[in-house]
C-alpha positions, 0 to 999 in steps of 0.5 A: 470027269476029274479035275485036280486043281483049276481056277475059275474066274478071279480068286475061285478055285476047285480041287477034286471031282466035278459033279455032272448030270446026265441030261436025256432029251426025252426021245429014244435014241437021242444022245445024252449030254453032260452038264458040269455044275460049278458053284462059287463058294467060299474064298471071301473075295466076292465079285465087287472089289470096292464099289459102295462096300458100306452098303448091305446091297448095291442096287441102282434103278434107271428110268429108261425114258429119262436117259440123256443118250440113245444108248447108255452102257451100264457096268457089269464087271464092278471095276468101273470108275464111273459105276454104275455107268461103264467106263470100259474097265471090263476090257482090262479085266477081261485081258487079265482074267480071260473073262468075257464080261461087257456092259449092259446097254440101255436103249432109249426108244 
């Protein structure tokens, strides 16, 4: 399986031969499957474009019982203006990049 040049997500590209593993299900006679392994390396762009870049690692914690709403959406696209809460910025990101990211929904019980 050869790929000459393809772009994966935002700012990641790969040129050359893609590695793959043959996975056998264990039972004789079952079909083998191919699994392509793609790793994001280099590029220097990262995933987070601008949120709290002065911190070594961005970590947030939530006490679910203290949420004010029954369902609270949290950002997973790193584009929200209200990070760590979702403001719907993933919709624009998905359209521009062909991505499918959405929020993490925390539900209060």
